[in-house]
N, C-alpha and C positions, 0 to 999 in steps of 0.2 A: 504494500500500500504506500509506504514511504517513497519507494522508487517511482511509482506512478505520479505521486504528488510532485516530486522533484522534476520529473519530465514535463508535467503540465506547467509548473512554474517557469521552467526554462523556455518552454514553447511560447508562453504568454510574454515573457521578456523579449524573446526574439521578435515576436509579432509586434510588440510595442515599438521596438527599434525600427522595424521595417516600415511601419506606418508613418514614421517621422520623415521618410524619404519622399512622401507625396507632397509635391509643392503646393504652397498656399499663397495666393495673390494678396499681398498686403501692400497697398499703395495709397498714398495720399496725393491725388492729382492737385494741380494748382487751384487756388481759390480764384474764381473768375469774377465774382460779384457778390461779396459777402453781405450778410444781413446788416441793415442799418436799423437800429432800434434803440430805445432808451437804455441807458447803462444797466439799470436793474434787470430789465428783461433779457438783455444780452448775457448778463452774468448767469441768470437762471438757466437759459438755454445752453450756454457753454458747459455748465456744471452737469446738467441732466440729459442733454440731447446731442451735443456735438460729436461725441464719440461714434455714434451711428448715423447721424444726420448731417454730416459735413465732410469736407475733405481734410479735416484737421484731426483725424482719429488718433488717439493715443493708443498705441498697440502695446498692451501690458505683456508681462512675461508669459502668461498662459496662452496668449495668442500665437505663440511659437511652439506649442506642444500639442501634437495631434492626440486624440481626435477633437479636443476642445478648440484648437485653431480652426478647424473646418466650420464649427458652429459660429465662432466669432466672425470669420470671413463672410459667411452666409448672412448673418444678421446685419453686418455693415453694408454689404451690397444691397440687401433688401431695403434697409433704412435709407440709404442714399437714393435709391430708386423712387421711394415714396415721397421723400422730402429732403432736400439738400440745401442747407443754409449757405453753403459756399457758392451756390449759383442763384441765390435768392433774387438778386437784381435782374436776372434773366427772365424771371417769371413776370407776366403782366399782372396788373393790379387785381384782376378778377381771380387769377390763379393763386396769387399770394394769399388773398382772403380765403379762398377755398382750402388751400393747404393748411393755413393757420387754424381755421375753424375745425378742420378734420383732426388736426393734432390735438387741439383743445378737447375735442370730444373723446379722443383716445385717452387723454389724461384724466378727464372727468370719470370715465368708465373704468379706470384703474388698469388699462391695458398698456399704458406707457408711463414711465420707462418700464421695460420688460423686467419681470420678477428675477430672472437669473442675473441680469445686470445689476439690479438693486442689491442682490445678495453680496456682490463683490464691490459695490460702489455705494455705500450707505449715504454718502453726501449727495447722491443724485435724487434722493427721495424729495418729492415736492411737498412743501408745507402748504397749508391753506392760504397763507400770505403770498407764496409763490404763484399759486394757481390764480389768485385774485389779480395779481400783477399781470399775468399772461392774458387773462380775460379782458382786462382794461386795454391792453395793447391790441388785442384782436378786435375789440369793439372800435378802436380808433382806425382800423384799416378799412372800415366800411365806407 
């Protein structure tokens, strides 16, 4: 039994080493037209949203260890696809309002920031005051 467990452990270790060889695309493209917003709003968004919703992602150590790196890359790509503050100025006024309103709805319903992200980034948790500041900002976009 011990021999089987040792072989299993060795096999898992080799597999873990091999999956590290699968390349992960971690890139921060240039910021083309960053968000212009009041300082308090920008600070909130930078703290809670920019890692997945901008081209200024901070790639933490676990973003370099498979299989977690695959999940992080997926979340960043999906996040940038939905809303990217680094190209905010490229959106027309209607699209900015739509994206900001949708983001606020996601926040209100507790879907953003993502729970796994919050587990590792407690400072990204949005307080009621943060949400109120974001709502005020979104109302001003109309």
